[in-house]
C-alpha positions in Angstrom: 115.3 85.9 120.8 119.0 87.0 122.1 119.3 90.6 121.8 122.1 90.2 119.1 119.7 89.0 116.6 117.4 91.7 117.0 117.0 94.2 114.1 116.1 97.8 115.8 114.5 100.5 113.8 113.5 103.6 115.6 110.5 105.7 114.5 111.3 108.6 116.8 114.8 110.2 117.0 115.8 113.8 116.7 118.2 115.9 114.6 120.0 119.0 115.8 120.3 120.7 112.6 123.8 121.4 111.3 125.0 124.9 110.8 125.1 124.7 106.9 121.7 123.1 106.4 120.6 125.9 104.1 123.9 126.6 102.3 123.2 126.4 98.5 119.7 125.0 99.2 117.7 128.2 98.6 116.7 130.2 95.3 119.3 133.2 95.2 116.7 135.8 95.9 116.0 133.9 99.3 119.5 133.1 100.1 120.1 136.0 102.5 116.7 135.3 104.4 117.9 131.9 105.6 118.0 131.2 109.2 121.3 132.2 110.5 123.6 129.6 112.9 125.1 132.2 115.6 127.2 131.7 118.5 126.5 134.1 121.5 128.9 135.9 123.8 128.3 133.2 126.4 129.4 130.5 124.0 125.7 129.1 123.4 124.7 128.3 120.0 121.2 129.7 118.5 119.5 130.1 115.1 118.4 133.3 114.2 115.3 133.9 112.0 113.2 137.1 111.2 114.3 138.4 114.6 113.6 135.6 116.6 116.3 133.5 118.2 115.6 129.7 118.8 117.9 128.1 121.4 119.0 124.5 121.5 117.5 123.4 124.6 119.5 121.2 126.9 117.1 118.5 127.0 117.1 117.9 123.2 120.5 116.5 123.3 121.9 114.9 126.3 123.1 111.7 124.8 126.3 110.9 126.6 125.8 113.6 129.4 125.4 112.8 133.0 121.9 112.8 134.3 122.5 115.4 136.8 123.6 117.6 134.0 120.0 117.7 132.5 118.7 121.0 132.0 116.4 123.3 130.1 119.0 125.9 129.9 120.4 126.6 126.1 123.5 125.0 124.9 126.0 125.0 122.5 127.3 122.2 120.1 130.5 122.0 122.0 128.4 120.6 124.6 126.7 117.8 122.8 127.6 114.9 121.1 128.9 115.3 117.2 126.2 112.5 116.5 123.3 114.9 117.2 124.2 117.1 114.3 126.8 115.1 112.2 125.2 112.3 110.1 128.2 110.3 109.8 128.9 110.6 113.6 125.3 109.7 114.1 125.5 106.6 112.2 128.4 105.6 114.3 126.3 106.1 117.5 123.4 104.0 116.0 125.8 101.0 115.3 127.2 101.5 118.9 123.7 101.1 120.1 122.6 98.2 117.6 120.3 100.4 116.1 119.5 99.8 112.2 117.5 103.0 111.0 115.9 105.9 112.4 113.3 108.5 111.6 114.3 111.7 112.8 112.2 114.7 113.8 113.2 118.4 113.6 114.4 120.5 116.3 114.7 124.3 115.6 112.0 124.9 113.1 109.8 123.0 115.7 107.9 119.7 115.2 105.8 120.6 112.3 107.6 123.8 111.1 105.8 126.5 113.0 108.8 128.6 112.8 108.5 128.9 109.1 104.5 129.0 109.0 104.7 132.1 111.2 106.8 134.2 108.2 104.4 136.8 106.8 105.7 136.2 103.1 104.4 132.6 102.4 106.6 132.5 99.6 109.4 132.5 101.7 108.0 130.4 104.3 107.6 127.8 101.2 111.3 128.1 100.1 112.4 127.4 103.6 110.2 124.2 104.2 111.3 123.0 100.8 114.9 123.6 101.5 114.8 121.9 104.8 112.9 118.9 103.4 115.7 118.6 100.7 118.5 118.7 103.2 116.5 116.1 105.1 115.9 113.6 102.2 118.9 114.2 100.0 121.6 114.7 102.6 120.6 113.7 106.4 119.1 110.5 105.1 120.7 110.2 101.4 124.2 110.2 102.7 123.8 106.7 104.7 121.4 104.9 102.3 119.2 102.3 104.3 119.8 103.7 107.6 117.1 106.6 107.8 113.4 107.0 107.3 112.9 110.2 105.5 110.6 112.7 107.3 109.1 115.8 105.7 108.0 119.1 107.2 104.3 120.2 106.2 103.7 123.7 104.8 100.9 123.9 107.4 99.5 127.2 106.7 97.8 126.1 103.6 96.4 122.9 103.0 96.5 123.0 99.1 100.2 124.0 99.4 100.6 121.4 102.1 99.2 118.7 99.9 101.4 119.5 97.0 104.6 119.3 99.3 103.5 115.9 100.8 103.3 114.6 97.1 106.6 116.4 96.2 108.5 114.9 99.1 106.9 111.5 98.6 108.3 111.5 95.1 111.6 111.9 96.6 110.9 108.8 98.9 109.6 110.5 102.1 106.5 108.3 103.2 106.2 110.2 106.7 105.1 113.7 107.0 105.0 115.6 110.4 101.8 117.1 111.6 100.5 118.8 114.9 98.7 116.7 117.4 96.4 119.5 118.0 96.4 122.2 115.3 94.0 124.4 116.8 96.5 125.1 119.6 98.6 126.6 116.8 95.6 128.8 115.4 94.5 126.7 112.8 91.4 124.8 112.3 91.0 121.7 114.5 91.1 117.9 113.4 87.3 118.0 113.4 87.3 120.6 110.6 87.5 119.7 106.8 90.0 122.3 106.5 92.6 119.6 106.1 91.2 117.3 103.6 93.5 118.5 100.8 96.4 117.2 103.2 94.5 113.8 104.4 93.9 113.2 100.4 97.5 113.5 99.5 98.6 111.5 102.3 96.0 108.6 101.5 97.1 108.9 97.6 100.8 108.6 98.3 100.8 106.2 101.2 102.3 108.9 103.7 101.8 108.6 107.4 101.0 111.6 109.2 103.3 111.6 112.3 102.1 113.4 115.4 104.8 114.0 118.1 104.0 115.1 121.6 104.5 118.6 121.9 103.5 119.4 118.2 100.9 121.7 119.3 103.6 123.8 120.9 101.8 123.2 124.5 102.1 120.5 126.9 99.7 119.3 129.8 100.5 121.4 132.8 98.4 121.0 136.0 99.8 124.6 137.4 102.2 127.2 136.8 104.0 126.2 140.0 104.3 122.6 139.6 107.8 121.1 139.5 108.8 119.9 135.8 108.5 116.4 136.9 104.6 116.9 136.5 105.0 118.1 132.9 107.3 115.4 132.0 104.9 112.7 133.8 102.1 114.1 131.8 103.5 114.5 128.4 101.7 111.3 126.9 98.4 112.8 127.7 99.0 115.2 124.7 99.0 111.9 122.5 95.9 110.5 124.3 94.1 114.0 123.7 95.2 113.8 120.1 93.8 110.1 119.8 90.3 111.2 121.1 90.3 114.0 118.7 91.0 111.6 115.9 88.7 109.0 116.7 85.7 111.4 117.2 86.3 113.4 113.8 85.3 112.0 110.7 88.8 111.9 109.3 89.4 108.0 109.3 85.6 107.5 108.1 86.4 109.7 105.4 89.7 108.7 104.4 89.8 104.9 105.0 93.4 104.8 103.8 95.1 107.5 106.1 97.5 106.5 108.9 98.5 108.5 111.8 101.6 107.8 114.4 101.3 108.8 117.8 104.7 109.7 118.2 106.4 109.1 121.7 103.1 108.5 123.2 103.7 105.1 124.6 101.2 102.2 124.4 100.4 101.1 128.0 97.2 103.6 127.9 96.0 102.2 124.7 93.8 99.0 126.3 91.8 101.3 128.4 91.5 103.9 126.0 89.8 101.3 123.6 87.6 100.1 126.2 86.6 103.5 127.0 85.8 104.7 123.7 83.5 101.5 122.8 81.7 102.0 126.2 81.3 105.8 125.0 79.9 104.9 121.6 77.6 102.3 122.9 76.1 104.4 125.7 75.8 107.6 124.1 76.1 107.6 120.1 72.3 107.6 119.7 72.1 111.1 120.8 75.6 112.5 120.1 75.2 111.3 116.4 78.3 109.3 116.2 78.1 106.6 113.7 80.7 104.0 112.8 78.3 101.7 111.0 79.1 98.1 111.5 82.2 98.7 113.4 83.4 100.1 116.9 85.7 102.8 117.6 88.2 100.5 118.8 88.5 98.9 115.5 88.7 101.9 113.6 91.6 102.8 116.0 93.2 99.5 115.4 92.8 100.2 111.4 94.4 103.7 111.3 96.5 104.5 114.1 100.4 103.6 114.7 101.7 103.4 118.0 105.1 103.9 119.3 106.8 103.5 122.5 110.4 103.7 124.0 110.2 101.9 127.3 106.8 100.5 128.2 107.0 97.1 130.1 103.2 97.1 131.1 102.3 98.2 127.1 104.4 95.2 126.0 102.7 92.7 128.6 99.2 94.2 127.2 99.9 93.1 123.8 96.9 90.9 123.4 94.8 94.1 123.6 96.7 95.7 121.0 96.9 95.8 117.1 100.6 94.3 117.1 101.3 95.2 113.3 100.9 98.9 114.3 103.1 98.8 117.3 106.7 100.4 116.8 109.7 101.0 119.0 111.6 104.2 119.6 115.0 105.1 120.8 114.5 108.9 121.2 118.0 109.8 120.6 119.5 112.3 121.7 116.6 113.5 124.2 116.3 112.7 127.7 114.0 109.8 127.5 116.5 108.2 125.4 117.5 104.6 126.1 120.9 104.9 124.1 123.5 103.4 124.2 121.8 100.5 126.0 118.7 100.2 124.0 118.9 96.5 123.2 119.5 95.7 126.7 116.7 97.9 128.3 114.0 96.7 125.8 115.2 93.0 126.5 114.3 93.4 130.0 110.7 93.1 129.2 110.7 90.6 126.4 110.8 87.3 128.3 108.0 85.0 126.8 107.3 87.5 124.0 107.2 85.6 120.6 109.9 86.1 117.9 107.4 87.1 115.6 105.9 89.9 118.0 109.4 91.0 118.7 110.2 91.4 114.9 106.9 93.6 114.6 107.5 95.7 117.1 111.5 96.3 116.5 111.5 96.6 112.6 108.8 94.8 110.6 106.2 97.5 111.2 108.2 100.3 110.8 109.7 99.0 107.4 105.9 98.3 106.1 104.3 101.4 107.2 106.9 103.7 105.9 108.2 101.9 102.9 111.5 101.6 104.1 113.6 98.5 102.9 117.0 98.6 104.5 117.7 94.8 103.8 118.0 95.2 100.1 120.3 98.0 100.6 122.5 96.6 103.2 122.4 93.0 102.0 120.0 91.3 104.0 118.7 91.1 107.5 122.1 89.2 108.6 124.0 92.5 108.2 121.5 94.4 109.9 121.3 92.9 113.5 122.2 94.4 116.9 125.2 92.1 117.1 126.7 92.9 113.7 126.3 96.7 114.2 127.8 97.0 117.4 130.8 94.8 115.7 131.1 97.8 113.2 131.1 100.2 116.1 133.9 98.7 117.8 136.1 101.2 119.7 133.4 104.0 119.3 133.5 105.9 122.6 130.0 105.9 124.2 131.0 106.7 127.7 129.2 109.4 129.8 131.1 112.6 130.0 130.8 115.9 131.9 131.0 118.9 129.3 130.6 121.7 132.3 131.8 122.4 135.6 129.1 121.1 138.1 126.8 123.3 139.5 127.4 123.9 143.4 123.4 123.8 143.9 120.7 122.5 141.6 117.6 124.9 141.6 113.9 123.2 141.4 112.7 123.6 138.1 108.9 124.6 137.5 106.8 123.7 134.6 106.6 127.6 134.0 110.4 127.7 133.4 110.3 125.7 130.4 109.0 128.6 128.2 111.9 130.7 129.4 114.5 128.4 127.6 113.2 129.3 124.2 111.3 132.4 122.9 107.7 131.5 122.6 105.2 132.7 120.1 102.6 135.1 121.2 99.3 133.9 122.2 96.8 133.3 119.4 99.7 133.7 117.1 100.1 131.0 113.9 
């Protein structure tokens, strides 16, 4: 398949929330409590909520920046592409990259709404979650029909309220909800607990995918405090391997056979060995550990329930005979530092030689459309209007050149893993 004939749907992009997100979206009694978008004396932008300032870490929005300007320092909207926060500009950037659709994870509220979950008054917290979800579904996704997959934030502090919000947003067209890769790290019960059953049931009933993004536990795998940040970046997929392990050995999939979970930004190259390992573990040890899968192997349960996602994974694609190809999906990761924008089709095409058109279609859009109940073809006039080539024609003249946005530093300091927490204000240990 020629890259211009591909249809690309990214199941992991990100939105840098615009300053007017909460305008006219909250009940009057809560309007003055909304997060405020501020410009600090040094020119950087932050969100302020209940005395906490949340900066936009530069790595979260580096699309179009030279790689030697990547970093973890706070930044300002004047330093980032408008496509990070302006939905119409985002669509132009998507067109220039040949990308038809995108599922966009949140930024300042954190991956599963941890910021709002820490609010003492849970009525206020719920109002913020609902306002955010309404903005995301109605405005960010609704302003350009057929171009976005809605993704809801969870009311993670209460599984019954959480379930109700899943049902409310599903009725508005959101068939994806964020959830933590390891809620125990946030101070909540683990995936092995029945605490989350109302949430799982709502997802099952409504056909909603629970999306677990790397970092959604507010912690990353770190070897040592003085390790260079390269170690942390290298090990980020291991957060997802840990989540997969928890899920398989929990009873979630056995008690909720219709639940599906997406392991977002975790890659796929590790999966064949993981499946081999869990089956070996089961055969060797289940008689004394008490695990019981009936007539199935753990790998079969994984293949039935777990959606897997990759940005750039030559080995994973080469190992597709060991994967459930109906569950593999592609990601762009715009505007994060791992993103392949604006050359995603070319980067993906480098390792598609010998891959059938059927498998290419499944990875690039068919699986995403199925699992997230996303049907852009009916909105945009058929597949023929949704290909890489057609979208790029629509973006003719749109500037995607790499541009520096600040004076070059005279020297670049070595960044350590422990420095990452200095870029944003952390939650106290043990806080939810």
